[in-house]
C-alpha positions in Angstrom: -137.3 -63.4 108.0 -137.4 -67.2 108.4 -139.8 -69.3 106.9 -140.6 -72.7 107.9 -142.9 -75.1 105.7 -144.3 -77.9 107.8 -147.1 -80.6 106.6 -149.7 -82.5 108.9 -151.2 -85.1 108.1 -153.6 -88.0 109.4 -155.7 -91.4 108.0 -156.6 -92.9 111.2 -158.7 -91.8 114.2 -160.7 -88.5 114.5 -158.7 -87.3 111.2 -159.7 -83.5 111.7 -159.6 -83.6 115.1 -155.9 -84.7 115.6 -154.8 -82.3 112.8 -156.1 -79.7 114.6 -154.8 -80.6 117.9 -151.3 -80.8 116.0 -151.8 -77.2 114.3 -152.4 -76.0 118.1 -149.3 -77.9 119.3 -147.2 -76.9 116.7 -148.0 -73.1 117.1 -147.2 -72.9 120.6 -143.9 -74.3 120.0 -142.9 -71.0 117.9 -144.0 -68.3 120.7 -142.4 -65.6 119.0 -143.2 -66.1 115.8 -143.9 -63.3 113.9 -146.8 -65.0 111.7 -148.3 -68.6 111.6 -150.6 -69.3 108.7 -152.2 -72.5 107.8 -153.6 -74.0 104.5 -157.3 -75.6 103.8 -157.4 -79.3 104.7 -157.4 -81.5 101.7 -157.9 -85.2 101.4 -155.7 -87.2 99.2 -155.0 -91.2 98.9 -152.2 -92.5 100.6 -148.7 -91.8 99.2 -146.0 -94.8 99.3 -148.4 -97.6 100.4 -152.0 -98.9 99.8 -154.7 -98.2 102.4 -158.8 -97.6 102.3 -158.3 -94.7 104.5 -157.5 -91.4 102.7 -155.3 -88.7 104.5 -156.4 -85.3 105.5 -153.4 -82.5 105.5 -152.7 -79.6 106.0 -149.7 -76.8 105.4 -148.2 -74.7 107.8 -146.0 -71.4 107.6 -144.4 -70.2 110.4 -142.5 -67.3 109.7 -139.9 -66.0 112.5 -138.2 -62.7 112.9 -134.4 -63.4 111.3 -132.7 -61.2 114.0 -134.1 -63.2 116.3 -133.3 -66.8 115.2 -129.7 -65.5 114.3 -129.1 -65.4 118.0 -129.2 -68.7 118.8 -126.0 -69.6 120.8 -124.4 -66.0 119.9 -122.7 -64.0 122.4 -124.3 -60.7 123.3 -122.6 -57.8 124.9 -124.3 -56.4 128.5 -126.1 -53.8 126.3 -128.2 -56.7 124.5 -126.3 -56.0 121.1 -124.4 -58.4 119.6 -120.4 -58.9 119.7 -118.4 -57.5 117.0 -115.1 -59.8 116.2 -112.1 -57.7 116.7 -110.1 -60.6 115.9 -108.3 -60.8 119.6 -109.6 -60.5 122.9 -106.6 -61.7 125.6 -108.2 -63.3 128.9 -106.5 -62.9 131.8 -103.6 -64.9 132.6 -103.6 -67.0 129.6 -101.9 -67.6 126.5 -102.8 -65.0 123.7 -102.9 -67.7 121.3 -105.5 -69.1 122.8 -107.9 -65.7 122.5 -107.5 -65.0 118.6 -110.8 -64.9 117.0 -112.8 -64.9 120.1 -115.6 -62.1 119.7 -115.8 -59.3 122.0 -117.9 -56.2 122.5 -117.3 -52.8 121.4 -115.7 -51.7 124.7 -113.3 -54.7 124.7 -115.0 -56.6 127.3 -116.0 -60.5 126.2 -119.7 -61.1 125.3 -122.1 -63.0 127.1 -123.2 -66.1 125.8 -127.1 -66.1 124.6 -128.0 -69.1 127.0 -126.2 -71.8 127.1 -126.6 -73.0 123.2 -130.1 -73.1 124.8 -130.9 -74.4 121.5 -133.4 -71.4 119.8 -133.9 -70.1 123.5 -131.7 -67.3 124.8 -131.3 -66.6 128.2 -129.8 -63.0 128.0 -127.5 -61.1 130.3 -126.9 -63.5 132.9 -123.6 -63.6 134.6 -123.3 -67.2 134.9 -123.3 -67.4 131.1 -120.0 -65.3 130.8 -117.3 -66.6 129.2 -115.0 -66.9 131.9 -111.4 -66.5 132.1 -109.3 -69.6 131.0 -112.2 -71.6 130.5 -113.8 -72.7 126.7 -116.4 -74.3 127.7 -119.8 -72.3 129.1 -122.2 -75.0 130.5 -125.1 -73.8 132.4 -128.4 -75.6 133.4 -131.5 -73.6 132.3 -135.1 -74.5 132.3 -137.2 -73.4 129.1 -139.0 -71.0 131.6 -135.7 -69.0 132.3 -135.2 -68.2 128.3 -136.5 -65.7 126.4 -137.3 -67.1 122.9 -135.4 -66.7 119.8 -137.9 -69.3 117.8 -138.5 -72.7 119.1 -138.6 -74.2 122.5 -135.5 -76.9 122.7 -133.5 -78.6 125.3 -130.5 -76.6 126.7 -127.0 -77.7 125.8 -123.5 -76.7 126.4 -122.0 -74.3 123.8 -118.1 -74.4 123.2 -116.8 -70.6 123.7 -113.7 -71.7 121.6 -116.0 -72.2 118.4 -117.7 -69.2 118.6 -116.1 -67.4 116.0 -116.8 -70.1 113.3 -120.5 -69.4 113.8 -120.4 -65.5 114.4 -122.8 -63.7 112.2 -121.2 -60.7 110.2 -122.6 -57.5 109.4 -124.3 -58.9 106.4 -126.4 -61.0 108.6 -125.1 -63.9 106.5 -126.1 -67.1 108.0 -123.5 -69.8 108.3 -124.2 -73.2 106.6 -123.4 -74.9 110.2 -125.8 -72.4 111.7 -128.3 -73.1 109.2 -127.9 -77.1 109.7 -128.1 -76.7 113.8 -131.5 -74.4 113.6 -133.1 -76.9 111.3 -132.5 -80.1 113.0 -133.9 -78.0 116.4 -136.7 -77.4 114.5 -137.0 -80.9 113.3 -136.6 -82.4 116.6 -139.3 -80.0 118.3 -141.6 -80.9 116.0 -140.7 -84.8 116.7 -141.6 -83.9 120.1 -145.0 -82.7 119.0 -145.8 -85.5 117.0 -144.9 -88.2 119.6 -146.7 -86.4 122.3 -149.8 -86.5 120.1 -149.5 -90.2 119.1 -146.0 -92.2 119.5 -147.0 -95.1 117.3 -144.2 -95.8 114.5 -145.0 -94.7 111.0 -143.8 -98.1 109.6 -144.3 -102.0 110.0 -141.8 -104.6 111.0 -140.3 -104.7 107.1 -139.8 -100.9 106.9 -143.5 -100.6 104.8 -145.4 -97.4 105.4 -148.9 -97.9 107.6 -151.7 -95.8 108.6 -150.9 -93.1 111.3 -152.8 -90.6 113.5 -150.5 -88.1 113.1 -147.5 -87.5 110.9 -145.7 -83.8 111.2 -143.2 -83.1 108.6 -140.7 -80.6 108.2 -140.6 -79.6 104.1 -138.8 -76.5 103.8 -137.1 -73.5 105.6 -136.6 -70.6 103.2 -134.4 -71.6 100.4 -131.9 -73.3 102.3 -130.5 -76.8 101.5 -129.6 -79.0 104.6 -128.0 -82.3 104.4 -127.3 -84.0 107.6 -127.4 -87.6 108.8 -131.0 -87.1 110.3 -132.4 -84.7 108.0 -132.6 -83.1 104.4 -134.3 -80.0 103.2 -136.1 -79.2 100.9 -138.0 -82.5 101.8 -136.5 -84.9 99.1 -139.9 -86.1 98.1 -141.9 -83.0 98.2 -142.1 -82.2 94.6 -143.8 -85.6 94.1 -146.6 -85.1 96.8 -149.8 -83.1 95.9 -150.8 -83.3 99.5 -147.4 -81.0 100.3 -147.1 -79.0 97.0 -150.8 -77.7 97.1 -150.8 -76.6 100.8 -147.9 -74.7 100.5 -148.5 -73.2 96.9 -151.5 -71.9 98.9 -149.6 -70.2 101.6 -146.3 -69.1 99.7 -147.3 -69.0 95.9 -143.6 -67.3 95.3 -141.8 -70.5 97.0 -139.4 -71.9 94.6 -137.3 -74.9 95.1 -133.8 -74.1 95.2 -132.4 -77.1 93.4 -134.9 -76.2 90.4 
């Protein structure tokens, strides 16, 4: 399973109504979640800035089936099973060196790309998405409605077949660090879209200082993953300093431990 920890806060407007709206929107973003739980709502003073308006905060735990989540951008065989990496697949009329490491199905045929790196959505068994001879890039425009969910709604983007092997999940179902990062950033972008749909107002003033906000949705952690990208650090770097994060998280997942402690 993959557990996604989220925190939602508000200290402006109808705080409870805004939080309920955000909870509903976040829940709909993960239509194939195995389980979605929410903590009690707590009230705490603003953190990092002065304001007379206290925050209401709630934690969410979104649990995804790892088998589905691991299918992000992965190729599958016509029968829906994942490909196996046999080391080499000969594409017709091409240089054998170009085929090293391309995953193939047990019958020797190339796999079908799941979606078009349709982020966490997967469009399976489409001839349009098959790896074609002498073509390194599979790029098909698909709509969310054409995809079956592997976890979260996101925007389709092209997937480079020459990189499939480097992201391939082995028989031990070990998620590569690169795949973790892509998945986590997809989750972040989905939450940012939800937040902007409720209230696009900035959370900082012209000087960069925190200000009151109608809604604030933070990605706190995904399992015990450590993710460092230019736009995302997981676990959230300040989570241990914030009671409004830790109290809901511990209520939802008492056994969760910070990977760095």
